[in-house]
C-alpha positions in Angstrom: -4.2 -28.4 76.1 -5.2 -25.3 74.2 -7.5 -22.5 75.4 -11.2 -23.3 75.3 -13.3 -21.0 73.1 -16.9 -20.3 73.9 -19.0 -18.6 71.2 -22.5 -17.4 70.7 -25.0 -18.2 68.0 -24.3 -16.3 64.7 -27.7 -16.6 63.1 -30.6 -18.7 64.2 -31.5 -19.5 60.5 -28.0 -20.9 59.9 -28.4 -23.4 62.7 -31.8 -24.5 61.5 -30.2 -25.4 58.1 -27.4 -27.3 59.8 -29.5 -29.4 62.1 -32.7 -29.9 60.1 -33.7 -33.4 59.3 -31.5 -35.2 61.8 -32.8 -37.8 64.2 -31.2 -39.0 67.4 -28.9 -42.0 67.1 -27.9 -44.5 69.8 -26.0 -42.8 72.6 -22.5 -43.5 73.7 -21.8 -44.3 77.4 -21.7 -41.2 79.5 -18.9 -40.6 81.8 -19.3 -39.3 85.3 -18.8 -35.6 85.8 -16.4 -36.0 88.8 -13.7 -37.5 86.6 -13.1 -34.1 84.8 -12.8 -30.6 85.8 -13.9 -27.6 83.7 -12.0 -24.3 83.4 -15.3 -22.4 83.1 -17.5 -21.6 86.0 -21.2 -21.3 85.2 -22.9 -18.0 86.0 -26.2 -18.0 87.8 -27.4 -14.9 86.1 -26.6 -15.2 82.4 -27.6 -12.4 80.1 -30.0 -13.2 77.2 -28.9 -11.7 73.9 -31.6 -11.9 71.1 -29.9 -10.0 68.3 -27.6 -11.9 66.0 -23.9 -11.0 65.5 -22.0 -11.6 62.3 -18.9 -12.9 63.9 -16.9 -12.8 67.2 -13.3 -13.4 67.7 -12.2 -15.9 70.3 -11.0 -13.2 72.7 -14.4 -11.5 72.4 -16.2 -14.8 73.2 -14.0 -15.4 76.3 -14.4 -11.8 77.5 -18.2 -12.2 77.8 -18.8 -16.0 78.1 -22.2 -15.9 79.8 -24.2 -14.3 77.2 -26.9 -16.6 75.9 -29.1 -16.8 72.8 -32.3 -18.4 71.8 -31.9 -22.0 70.6 -33.8 -23.6 67.7 -36.9 -25.5 68.7 -37.8 -28.4 66.4 -40.8 -30.0 68.2 -43.4 -29.1 70.8 -44.4 -32.0 73.1 -47.5 -32.8 75.1 -46.7 -32.0 78.8 -49.6 -34.1 80.0 -47.9 -37.3 79.0 -45.0 -36.9 81.3 -46.1 -34.5 84.0 -49.1 -33.4 86.1 -47.9 -29.8 85.8 -49.6 -29.0 82.5 -49.2 -25.2 82.8 -46.0 -23.3 82.8 -45.0 -19.8 83.8 -42.7 -19.7 80.8 -44.2 -18.4 77.5 -44.5 -20.9 74.7 -42.1 -19.0 72.5 -39.4 -19.5 75.1 -37.7 -22.6 76.3 -38.3 -24.2 79.7 -34.5 -24.6 80.0 -32.1 -22.0 78.8 -28.8 -23.4 77.6 -25.6 -21.5 78.1 -23.7 -21.1 75.9 -26.2 -21.5 73.1 -23.4 -22.8 70.9 -20.4 -24.7 72.1 -17.3 -23.7 70.2 -13.8 -25.2 70.2 -10.9 -23.2 68.7 -7.1 -23.3 68.5 -6.9 -27.0 69.2 -4.2 -29.5 68.5 -4.9 -32.9 67.0 -5.0 -36.0 69.3 -5.5 -33.8 72.4 -8.5 -33.7 74.8 -10.7 -30.6 75.3 -13.7 -30.1 77.5 -16.4 -27.5 77.3 -19.2 -26.9 79.8 -22.9 -26.5 79.0 -25.3 -25.3 81.6 -29.1 -25.7 81.3 -31.2 -23.6 83.8 -34.8 -24.3 84.6 -36.8 -21.1 84.0 -40.1 -22.4 85.3 -41.6 -22.2 88.8 -41.8 -26.0 89.2 -39.3 -28.8 88.8 -39.0 -30.1 85.2 -37.6 -33.2 83.6 -34.5 -32.8 81.5 -32.8 -35.2 79.1 -29.7 -34.5 77.0 -28.6 -36.8 74.1 -25.7 -36.8 71.7 -25.4 -38.8 68.5 -22.6 -41.3 68.2 -19.5 -39.4 67.2 -15.8 -40.4 67.2 -14.9 -36.8 68.1 -17.4 -35.7 70.8 -18.6 -37.3 74.0 -21.2 -36.1 76.4 -20.4 -36.2 80.2 -23.7 -36.1 82.1 -24.2 -35.3 85.8 -26.5 -38.4 86.1 -27.0 -41.6 84.1 -30.8 -41.2 84.0 -33.3 -38.5 83.4 -33.9 -36.4 86.4 -35.8 -33.3 87.3 -34.2 -29.9 87.8 -35.5 -27.6 90.5 -36.9 -24.2 89.5 -34.1 -21.6 88.9 -31.4 -24.2 89.2 -29.0 -25.3 86.5 -27.7 -28.7 85.3 -24.2 -28.8 84.0 -23.0 -31.0 81.2 -19.5 -31.4 79.8 -18.6 -32.1 76.2 -15.3 -33.9 75.6 -13.7 -33.2 72.2 -11.0 -35.4 70.7 -9.9 -34.1 67.3 -7.9 -36.2 64.8 -6.7 -33.3 62.7 -6.9 -29.5 62.5 -10.1 -29.1 60.6 -13.8 -28.1 61.2 -16.1 -30.4 63.1 -19.8 -30.1 63.8 -22.3 -31.9 66.0 -25.5 -31.1 67.8 -26.8 -31.9 71.3 -30.5 -32.9 71.6 -32.2 -31.3 74.5 -35.6 -32.9 75.5 -37.8 -31.2 78.1 -41.4 -31.9 79.1 -42.7 -29.3 76.5 -40.2 -29.1 73.7 -37.2 -30.6 71.9 -34.4 -28.3 70.7 -30.8 -28.4 69.6 -27.6 -26.9 70.9 -24.8 -27.0 68.2 -21.3 -28.0 68.9 -18.8 -26.5 66.5 -15.0 -27.0 66.3 -13.3 -24.4 64.2 -10.1 -25.6 62.7 -7.2 -23.7 61.2 -8.0 -20.6 59.2 -6.1 -18.5 56.8 -5.8 -14.9 57.8 -4.6 -12.2 55.3 -3.4 -9.1 57.2 -5.2 -6.4 55.2 -5.4 -3.1 57.0 -8.9 -2.3 58.4 -9.1 0.9 56.3 -7.3 2.2 53.3 -7.6 5.9 52.5 -6.9 7.7 49.2 -6.6 11.4 50.0 -6.9 14.2 47.4 -6.5 12.0 44.3 -6.8 13.4 40.8 -10.2 12.9 39.3 -10.5 10.6 36.2 -7.0 9.2 36.9 -6.0 5.9 38.4 -4.2 6.2 41.8 -2.7 3.0 43.0 -1.5 1.8 46.4 0.4 -1.4 46.8 0.0 -3.4 49.9 2.3 -6.2 51.2 -0.2 -8.8 52.5 0.9 -11.8 54.5 -0.9 -15.0 55.4 -0.6 -15.0 59.2 -3.0 -17.9 59.6 -2.4 -21.6 59.9 -3.9 -22.6 56.6 -3.3 -21.9 52.9 -5.5 -19.0 51.9 -7.8 -19.5 48.9 -9.3 -16.1 48.6 -11.3 -13.8 46.3 -11.6 -10.1 46.8 -14.6 -8.0 45.7 -15.2 -4.3 45.9 -17.3 -1.6 44.2 -16.4 1.0 41.6 -14.4 3.3 41.5 -12.1 0.9 43.5 -10.5 -2.2 42.1 -8.2 -4.8 43.4 -5.5 -6.8 41.6 -5.1 -9.7 42.0 -8.8 -10.3 42.9 -8.4 -14.1 43.3 -5.6 -16.5 44.2 -4.0 -18.6 46.8 -1.3 -17.8 49.4 0.6 -20.3 51.5 1.1 -20.1 55.3 3.6 -17.4 56.2 4.0 -16.3 52.6 3.5 -12.7 51.4 2.3 -11.0 48.2 1.7 -7.6 46.7 -1.9 -6.5 46.3 -2.6 -3.3 44.3 -5.7 -1.3 45.1 -6.6 1.3 42.5 -8.9 4.3 42.9 -10.2 5.7 39.6 -13.0 8.3 40.4 -15.1 9.6 37.5 -16.1 12.8 39.3 -14.8 15.0 42.1 -16.1 14.1 45.5 -15.8 11.7 48.4 -16.1 7.9 47.8 -16.3 4.9 50.1 -16.7 1.2 49.4 -16.4 -2.0 51.3 -13.7 -4.5 50.3 -14.7 -8.0 51.1 -12.2 -10.9 51.4 -13.9 -14.2 50.8 -12.2 -17.3 52.0 -12.8 -20.9 50.8 -13.8 -21.9 54.3 -16.8 -19.6 54.1 -15.7 -16.6 56.2 -16.0 -13.1 54.8 -13.7 -10.3 56.1 -14.9 -6.8 55.5 -12.4 -3.9 55.1 -13.1 -0.3 54.3 -11.9 1.8 51.3 -12.2 5.6 51.2 -11.1 8.2 48.7 -11.4 11.8 47.9 -11.2 13.0 44.2 -10.2 16.6 43.3 -9.4 18.5 40.1 -5.7 19.1 39.5 -4.1 22.2 37.9 -4.1 21.3 34.2 -5.3 23.9 31.7 -5.0 25.3 28.2 -3.2 28.6 27.7 -6.2 30.0 25.8 -9.9 29.2 25.5 -10.3 30.5 21.9 -8.0 30.5 18.9 -8.3 32.5 15.7 -6.4 31.5 12.7 -5.3 34.1 10.1 -7.1 34.3 6.8 -6.1 31.4 4.6 -6.6 30.9 0.9 -8.5 27.8 -0.1 -6.4 24.7 -1.0 -3.7 26.1 1.3 -3.3 25.6 5.0 -2.3 27.7 8.0 -1.7 26.9 11.6 -1.6 28.2 15.1 -0.4 26.7 18.4 -2.0 26.0 21.7 -0.3 24.9 24.9 -1.4 22.5 27.6 0.1 23.3 31.0 0.4 20.4 33.5 1.2 21.9 36.9 0.3 18.7 38.8 2.4 15.7 39.9 0.7 13.2 37.6 1.4 12.2 34.0 -1.8 13.4 32.4 -3.3 11.7 29.3 -5.2 13.9 26.9 -7.4 13.4 23.8 -9.3 15.8 21.7 -13.0 15.0 21.5 -16.0 16.0 19.4 -18.6 16.2 22.2 -18.8 18.0 25.5 -19.1 14.9 27.7 -19.4 11.1 27.8 -23.2 11.2 28.0 -23.4 13.1 24.7 -21.0 10.6 23.1 -23.2 7.7 24.1 -26.3 9.4 22.7 -24.5 10.0 19.4 -23.3 6.4 19.3 -26.8 5.2 19.8 -28.1 7.4 17.1 -25.5 6.3 14.6 -26.1 2.6 15.5 -29.8 3.1 14.8 -29.0 4.7 11.5 -26.8 1.7 10.5 -29.5 -0.7 11.5 -32.0 1.2 9.4 -29.7 1.0 6.4 -29.2 -2.7 7.0 -32.9 -3.2 7.0 -33.1 -1.5 3.6 -30.6 -4.0 2.1 -32.4 -6.4 -0.3 -32.9 -9.9 1.1 -30.7 -11.5 -1.5 -27.8 -9.4 -0.3 -28.2 -10.4 3.4 -27.7 -14.1 2.8 -24.2 -15.0 1.6 -24.2 -18.0 -0.8 -21.8 -20.7 0.2 -19.8 -20.6 -3.0 -19.0 -16.9 -2.9 -15.8 -15.9 -1.2 -17.0 -12.5 -0.1 -20.3 -11.1 1.1 -22.2 -8.7 -1.1 -20.9 -5.1 -1.1 -23.9 -3.5 0.6 -23.8 -5.9 3.5 -20.0 -5.5 4.0 -20.3 -1.7 4.0 -23.1 -1.6 6.6 -21.5 -4.2 8.8 -18.1 -2.3 8.8 -19.8 1.0 9.6 -21.6 -0.6 12.5 -18.4 -2.0 13.9 -16.7 1.4 13.6 -19.6 3.0 15.5 -19.4 0.5 18.3 -15.6 0.8 18.7 -15.3 4.5 18.0 -14.1 6.5 21.0 -15.6 9.6 19.3 -12.3 11.6 18.8 -12.3 14.9 17.1 -12.4 14.5 13.3 -12.8 17.4 10.9 -11.7 18.1 7.3 -11.2 21.8 8.0 -9.5 21.9 11.4 -6.9 19.3 12.6 -5.1 19.2 15.9 -1.7 17.6 16.1 -1.1 15.5 18.1 -4.7 14.2 18.7 -3.8 12.5 22.0 -0.8 11.9 24.2 0.7 12.2 27.6 2.0 15.3 29.5 4.7 14.8 32.1 4.3 16.3 35.5 5.1 20.0 35.8 5.6 20.4 32.1 3.8 21.8 29.0 3.0 20.5 25.6 2.6 22.6 22.5 0.1 21.5 19.9 -0.6 22.8 16.4 -4.1 23.6 15.1 -4.0 23.3 11.2 -6.7 25.2 9.2 -7.3 24.1 5.7 -10.4 25.8 4.2 -12.3 24.5 1.3 -14.6 27.4 0.7 -14.3 31.2 0.9 -16.3 31.6 4.2 -15.9 31.8 7.9 -15.4 28.5 9.8 -15.9 28.0 13.5 -15.6 24.8 15.5 -15.5 23.9 19.2 -13.2 21.1 20.2 -13.0 19.5 23.7 -9.8 18.3 25.3 -10.4 15.3 27.5 -7.6 15.4 30.2 -7.2 13.0 33.0 -7.2 15.0 36.3 -10.0 17.3 35.1 -13.6 16.4 35.7 -15.0 18.2 32.7 -13.6 18.5 29.2 -11.8 21.7 28.4 -13.3 23.5 25.4 -11.3 25.3 22.7 -13.2 27.5 20.2 -11.4 27.7 16.9 -12.2 30.3 14.3 -10.8 30.8 10.8 -11.7 32.5 7.5 -11.2 30.9 4.1 -10.2 33.3 1.4 -11.2 32.6 -2.2 -9.2 33.4 -5.4 -8.2 37.0 -5.7 -9.3 37.4 -9.3 -10.4 40.7 -10.7 -11.5 42.1 -14.0 -9.7 45.2 -15.4 -13.2 46.7 -15.9 -16.6 45.6 -14.8 -18.5 47.7 -17.4 -17.8 47.9 -21.1 -19.7 50.5 -23.1 -19.3 50.1 -26.9 -21.5 53.0 -27.9 -23.4 53.0 -31.2 -22.5 50.4 -33.8 -24.0 49.7 -37.1 -26.0 46.5 -37.7 -23.9 43.9 -39.4 -20.7 45.4 -38.2 -18.0 43.4 -36.3 -16.1 44.8 -33.4 -13.4 43.4 -31.0 -12.7 44.5 -27.4 -10.2 43.5 -24.8 -10.5 43.0 -21.0 -7.9 41.6 -18.5 -8.6 38.9 -16.0 -6.1 39.6 -13.1 -5.1 37.0 -10.4 -3.7 38.8 -7.4 -3.7 35.8 -5.2 -1.2 33.0 -4.4 -3.1 30.1 -5.8 -3.8 29.1 -9.4 -7.5 29.4 -10.3 -9.5 27.9 -13.1 -12.1 30.1 -14.8 -14.9 29.9 -17.4 -17.3 32.3 -19.1 -21.0 31.8 -18.8 -23.1 33.3 -21.7 -26.5 34.7 -21.2 -29.5 33.1 -22.9 -30.8 36.2 -24.6 -30.5 36.8 -28.4 -28.0 39.6 -28.1 -25.8 37.5 -26.0 -25.3 35.2 -28.9 -23.6 38.0 -30.8 -20.6 37.9 -28.4 -17.7 35.6 -28.5 -15.0 35.3 -25.8 -11.6 34.1 -26.4 -10.4 32.1 -24.5 -13.7 30.9 -23.0 -12.0 29.0 -20.1 -8.5 28.5 -18.7 -6.2 28.6 -15.7 -4.9 31.7 -14.0 -1.5 31.3 -12.4 -0.6 33.2 -9.2 0.0 36.9 -9.8 -0.6 36.6 -13.6 -3.2 37.9 -15.9 -5.2 36.6 -18.9 -6.3 38.8 -21.9 -9.9 38.1 -22.8 -10.9 39.1 -26.4 -14.5 39.9 -26.9 -15.9 39.8 -30.5 -19.2 41.4 -31.2 -21.2 40.9 -34.4 -24.3 43.2 -34.3 -27.3 41.6 -35.8 -30.2 42.9 -33.7 -31.1 46.6 -33.8 -31.7 48.6 -30.7 -30.3 49.3 -27.2 -28.8 46.4 -25.3 -27.2 45.6 -21.9 -25.7 42.2 -21.4 -24.1 40.7 -18.2 -21.5 38.0 -18.6 -20.4 35.9 -15.7 -16.8 34.7 -15.1 -17.1 31.6 -12.9 -14.0 31.3 -10.8 -13.6 28.0 -8.8 -13.5 28.6 -5.1 -15.1 32.0 -5.3 -18.5 32.3 -3.6 -19.7 34.7 -6.3 -18.9 35.0 -10.0 -17.3 38.0 -11.6 -19.7 40.1 -13.6 -18.9 42.0 -16.8 -21.6 44.3 -18.1 -21.6 45.2 -21.8 -23.9 47.9 -23.1 -24.4 49.7 -26.4 -26.8 50.5 -29.3 -27.1 48.8 -32.7 -28.2 51.2 -35.4 -29.3 50.8 -39.0 -27.2 51.8 -42.1 -26.8 55.5 -43.1 -26.7 56.8 -46.8 -27.1 60.1 -48.7 -28.6 61.1 -52.1 -26.9 64.1 -53.9 -30.3 65.5 -54.9 -33.4 65.7 -52.9 -35.7 65.1 -55.9 -35.6 64.3 -59.7 -37.6 66.8 -61.8 -38.3 65.8 -65.4 -40.3 68.8 -66.3 -42.7 68.7 -69.2 -42.3 65.6 -71.3 -44.0 65.1 -74.6 -46.1 62.1 -75.1 -44.5 59.4 -77.1 -41.1 61.0 -77.0 -38.0 59.0 -76.3 -37.2 58.0 -72.7 -35.8 60.8 -70.6 -33.1 59.7 -68.2 -32.2 61.6 -65.0 -29.5 60.3 -62.6 -28.6 60.7 -58.9 -25.7 59.5 -56.7 -26.1 57.6 -53.4 -23.2 57.7 -51.0 -23.0 55.2 -48.1 -22.2 56.8 -44.7 -21.8 53.4 -42.8 -18.5 51.8 -41.9 -19.6 48.6 -43.5 -20.7 47.6 -47.0 -24.4 48.0 -47.4 -26.5 45.9 -49.6 -29.5 47.8 -51.1 -32.6 47.3 -53.1 -34.1 50.5 -54.7 -37.6 50.6 -56.0 -39.2 53.5 -58.0 -42.9 54.2 -58.5 -43.8 56.6 -61.4 -47.2 58.1 -61.9 -48.0 60.1 -65.1 -51.0 62.4 -65.0 -52.0 63.8 -68.4 -53.2 67.4 -68.5 -55.4 67.0 -71.5 -58.9 66.2 -70.4 -59.6 64.0 -73.4 -57.1 61.4 -72.1 -59.0 59.5 -69.6 -56.4 57.4 -67.9 -53.2 57.6 -66.0 -50.2 55.4 -66.8 -48.1 54.1 -63.8 -44.8 52.2 -64.2 -42.4 50.9 -61.5 -38.7 50.1 -61.8 -36.2 48.5 -59.4 -32.5 48.1 -59.0 -30.1 46.5 -56.5 -26.5 46.5 -55.6 -23.9 47.1 -52.9 -22.8 50.4 -51.5 -19.2 50.4 -50.1 -18.4 52.3 -46.9 -17.3 55.8 -47.5 
């Protein structure tokens, strides 16, 4: 015969659920108490325990067998129907008879064997009270009463009953004793606990000084030391996880269970680990861990790349030193932390949703005969998917880090290249963040570089052509010099003023090879008189500012000279033949001059009897060649 287990009530509400709604059934014949002997001796001063316990082991139950708990009352009776003593010294919220134990428990039993448990009912009132104990018909439990009929129990005295248990197999059994007194009817549960699975997890598992944001694992060899196959599930809280979290394990078998600690921040963590069995029991274990930052760092916090010509690239190196005992994983990120990444993702998703709302309705519905959705819908859907799945790595057209992510072995270093490829002639600055396991915060790296435009110069920035005659044509030469290492396209931009139209540049556009020069011929055909200053722009691709050529000068009129200052005809008789005088005109300009000469002649007669004056004009035209 196995040891007898006596337990206490776990929770009063649980017993209410187990026994509610049941009515007494016909009783089996009771056996006399003198035919059996109990191993338990009832205490005359049992201790009342009101608070509930989650669970007690068999040894704990046997160590304090005479603790008693309040039983569940199902019905209050009228004491005047069975007794003249209508008043009681026991409060209504308490029982006239206190059972001990409040729950009869059998454990560690063998099928087809007999087991006996003792139940004592003590009268707490100051007068004798009637007591009746009933048991439903059960093939496994039998009640052994001290008397065949109802009888009264003296005040302060106890009546002892015995429960005979005859199991057919090693499983759970449950029944209830019905206790009827003069004032109430209540139940005392009888529970037989069969074989149980027991996984021998340690009571506490500690993770000491583990790297932050890195998974530290401990593997446990767990055996089933119980007498039943274990169907289990294991739950815990982040940052702890268990694998496998669900499964079965046969009696006497063993398995490996991996417990992982992956803390997001430095500090102390604790979490319960609960093992749930299919038989309803929960076993609670404790998980504790401490997360610290390990010694992983960059060799520099800022990086300056040398001046680099546009369309070319330059690079510098940066080194990650891993002086810890873990294999650290790194990835270059755009944002300072995970919270900022989530905010940016949310913002991008809202932008994509707004774009999708702007798509016409006919583009949202895909006709059944078309093989592909309309282009606007495809574009927006793909962009939304990329936003949801994007881990927000560092992405930049100017700066590139190679490699973008990888692993660094313990106590080693990894050299990475930062490639700078400017597109404009200006200063670039970017901060990139290295997300390294073992470090709570991302490590920043400030990158700075300057893009250098084309090194193109003019042989002169100002061209003074002096005085030129109107209508004359002149040619000038300037050099466009490329002192850089990249080929550069150029073009000439003419001003919109009238004088600017008098200039012609040859060639007007072209390509300058590295360390070469281009001769630019400037033709000027003066058509507008006066002083002028014109600025011509040489647009060079990639240069922030164009090259300026200032041309200044003065356009003057033609110059000529008469060999005489005047023509004097003297006294001329009236009516005489024509008198001809000549003069010579010499051109002083460098170009041929077209001329038109007009002469006005006034004759004044000295004789007073001639009343009128005769006036006659003459004109001539021609070309005067340059001298």
